[in-house]
C-alpha positions as CSV (number, residue, x, y, z in Angstrom):
1,M,72.3,119.5,-19.7
2,K,71.4,123.1,-20.5
3,M,74.9,123.6,-22.0
4,K,74.6,120.5,-24.1
5,K,71.2,121.7,-25.6
6,T,72.8,125.1,-26.3
7,L,75.7,123.4,-28.2
8,I,73.3,121.2,-30.2
9,R,71.2,124.3,-31.1
10,L,74.4,126.2,-32.1
11,S,75.6,123.2,-34.2
12,A,72.2,123.0,-35.9
13,V,72.2,126.8,-36.7
14,Y,75.8,126.5,-38.0
15,A,74.9,123.5,-40.2
16,A,71.8,125.3,-41.6
17,S,73.8,128.5,-42.3
18,C,76.4,126.4,-44.2
19,L,73.7,124.8,-46.2
20,F,72.0,128.1,-46.8
21,G,75.3,129.7,-47.8
22,T,76.0,126.9,-50.2
23,A,72.6,127.4,-51.8
24,L,73.2,131.1,-52.2
25,A,76.6,130.4,-53.8
26,A,75.2,128.1,-56.5
27,P,76.1,129.1,-60.0
28,E,73.3,130.4,-62.2
29,T,73.2,129.9,-66.0
30,Y,71.7,132.4,-68.4
31,I,71.2,131.9,-72.2
32,L,71.9,134.8,-74.4
33,D,68.8,136.5,-75.9
34,N,69.6,137.0,-79.6
35,D,66.9,139.7,-79.9
36,H,68.7,141.9,-77.4
37,T,72.4,140.9,-77.7
38,F,74.4,142.9,-80.2
39,P,78.2,143.0,-80.5
40,R,79.0,146.3,-82.1
41,F,82.3,147.6,-83.4
42,S,83.4,151.1,-84.4
43,Y,86.5,152.5,-86.1
44,S,87.8,155.7,-87.7
45,H,87.1,156.0,-91.4
46,F,90.0,158.1,-92.9
47,G,89.4,160.5,-89.9
48,Y,86.2,161.7,-91.5
49,S,83.9,159.8,-89.2
50,T,83.5,157.0,-86.7
51,Q,81.7,154.1,-88.4
52,L,79.5,151.8,-86.3
53,S,78.4,148.3,-87.3
54,R,77.1,145.3,-85.5
55,F,76.5,141.5,-85.7
56,D,72.8,140.4,-85.6
57,K,73.2,136.8,-84.7
58,T,74.7,135.8,-81.4
59,S,74.4,132.7,-79.2
60,G,75.9,131.5,-76.0
61,S,75.7,131.5,-72.2
62,I,76.7,133.3,-69.1
63,V,77.3,131.4,-65.8
64,I,77.5,133.6,-62.7
65,D,77.9,132.9,-59.0
66,R,77.8,136.3,-57.3
67,A,78.3,135.0,-53.8
68,A,81.5,133.1,-54.8
69,K,82.5,135.9,-57.2
70,T,83.1,133.6,-60.1
71,G,81.6,133.4,-63.6
72,S,82.1,132.5,-67.2
73,V,81.1,133.7,-70.6
74,D,80.9,131.6,-73.8
75,V,79.7,133.5,-76.9
76,T,79.5,132.5,-80.6
77,I,78.9,135.2,-83.2
78,D,77.7,134.5,-86.7
79,T,80.0,136.8,-88.7
80,T,77.8,136.5,-91.8
81,S,75.2,138.5,-89.9
82,V,77.4,141.6,-89.9
83,S,75.2,144.7,-90.4
84,T,76.9,147.9,-91.6
85,G,73.8,149.7,-92.8
86,S,74.7,149.1,-96.4
87,T,74.2,145.9,-98.4
88,V,77.2,146.7,-100.6
89,F,79.5,147.3,-97.6
90,N,78.2,144.2,-95.8
91,E,79.6,142.2,-98.8
92,H,82.8,144.2,-98.7
93,I,83.5,143.6,-95.0
94,Q,82.7,139.8,-95.4
95,A,85.3,139.5,-98.1
96,S,88.7,137.8,-97.6
97,D,90.5,141.1,-96.8
98,F,88.4,141.5,-93.7
99,L,86.1,139.0,-92.0
100,D,86.4,136.3,-94.7
101,T,83.1,134.8,-93.7
102,A,83.3,132.2,-96.5
103,Q,86.1,130.5,-94.6
104,Y,85.4,131.8,-91.0
105,P,81.7,132.1,-90.5
106,I,81.9,132.3,-86.7
107,A,83.8,134.2,-84.1
108,T,84.0,133.1,-80.5
109,F,84.7,134.6,-77.1
110,K,85.5,132.2,-74.2
111,S,86.3,133.8,-70.8
112,S,89.1,132.7,-68.5
113,M,88.3,135.1,-65.6
114,M,85.6,137.4,-64.3
115,E,86.5,140.3,-62.0
116,F,84.1,141.4,-59.3
117,Q,83.5,144.4,-57.1
118,G,81.4,143.1,-54.3
119,E,78.8,140.9,-56.0
120,T,78.9,142.9,-59.3
121,P,81.1,141.8,-62.2
122,V,83.2,144.7,-63.5
123,A,85.4,143.0,-66.1
124,V,85.8,139.7,-68.0
125,T,89.0,138.4,-69.6
126,G,89.2,135.7,-72.2
127,N,90.1,134.7,-75.7
128,L,88.6,136.2,-78.8
129,T,88.9,134.0,-81.9
130,L,88.3,135.9,-85.1
131,K,89.2,134.8,-88.6
132,G,90.9,131.7,-87.1
133,I,93.2,133.8,-84.9
134,T,92.9,133.7,-81.1
135,K,94.0,136.7,-79.0
136,P,93.4,137.6,-75.3
137,I,91.0,140.5,-74.6
138,T,89.6,142.2,-71.5
139,L,86.1,143.6,-71.6
140,K,85.2,146.3,-69.1
141,I,81.6,145.8,-67.8
142,N,80.1,149.3,-67.6
143,S,76.7,148.2,-66.3
144,F,75.3,144.9,-65.0
145,K,71.8,144.2,-63.7
146,C,69.8,141.0,-62.9
147,M,66.0,141.0,-62.2
148,P,62.9,139.2,-63.4
149,N,62.0,140.2,-67.0
150,P,58.6,141.8,-66.6
151,I,57.3,140.7,-70.0
152,L,58.8,137.2,-70.3
153,Q,58.3,136.4,-66.6
154,K,61.8,134.9,-66.4
155,D,64.9,135.8,-64.4
156,A,67.3,137.8,-66.7
157,C,70.6,139.6,-66.6
158,G,71.9,142.3,-68.8
159,A,75.2,144.1,-69.3
160,D,77.0,146.6,-71.4
161,A,80.7,145.9,-72.0
162,T,83.5,147.6,-73.9
163,G,87.0,146.7,-75.1
164,K,89.5,147.4,-77.9
165,I,91.3,145.2,-80.4
166,K,93.5,145.9,-83.5
167,R,92.3,144.7,-86.9
168,S,95.9,143.9,-87.9
169,D,96.2,141.4,-85.0
170,F,93.5,139.3,-86.8
171,N,94.8,139.6,-90.4
172,M,92.4,142.3,-91.3
173,G,94.7,145.3,-91.5
174,K,94.0,146.4,-95.0
175,Y,93.9,150.2,-95.5
176,A,95.4,150.9,-92.0
177,P,96.3,153.4,-90.8
178,N,94.0,155.5,-93.0
179,V,91.1,153.3,-91.9
180,G,91.7,153.0,-88.2
181,D,93.5,149.8,-87.0
182,E,92.1,150.2,-83.5
183,V,88.5,148.9,-83.2
184,T,86.3,149.7,-80.3
185,L,84.0,146.9,-79.2
186,S,80.7,147.8,-77.5
187,I,78.6,144.9,-76.5
188,A,75.0,145.0,-75.4
189,V,74.0,141.7,-73.7
190,E,70.8,140.3,-72.3
191,A,70.4,136.7,-71.1
192,L,67.5,134.7,-69.7
193,K,67.3,131.8,-67.3
194,P,66.2,128.7,-69.2
């Protein structure tokens, strides 16, 4: 009788731990905070200097399940929001030789895999679509943190990620190699739970 009660208790503990483990492994969705999410890009300008620009309008979501070590990223960038620091150059970079925003006003990134070390994501691989051309890219996640936002009183996650692409792969190779073909992406991301 005592053995039977012990087995029942152990079964109950096991069932509870399974349920608790499932609850911990539930995926969490975060919506990008446009005020704190800025995809930036830099390149060599004739070797004189490294030019840094950014996009000011970004939307999308991040889904993460740290216990299961899975996640996904879905981002849309308004390419007409490019900000170079110069109104004249903003127009130049939106022209058909480069972003061609009249025809391609958005760029997208859709992940296919997220790599983890422990419960922390360290890289995300996916497809970048820019100027109507889709290419694979891996972004290294240099920092990642989730905690309640002390001002907004919502759960939030943030990350800094980097990667490299070639302009010529996206039909934007004008002036290469004098203006660097290799472009470094540096992405600051913050996202909030709805």
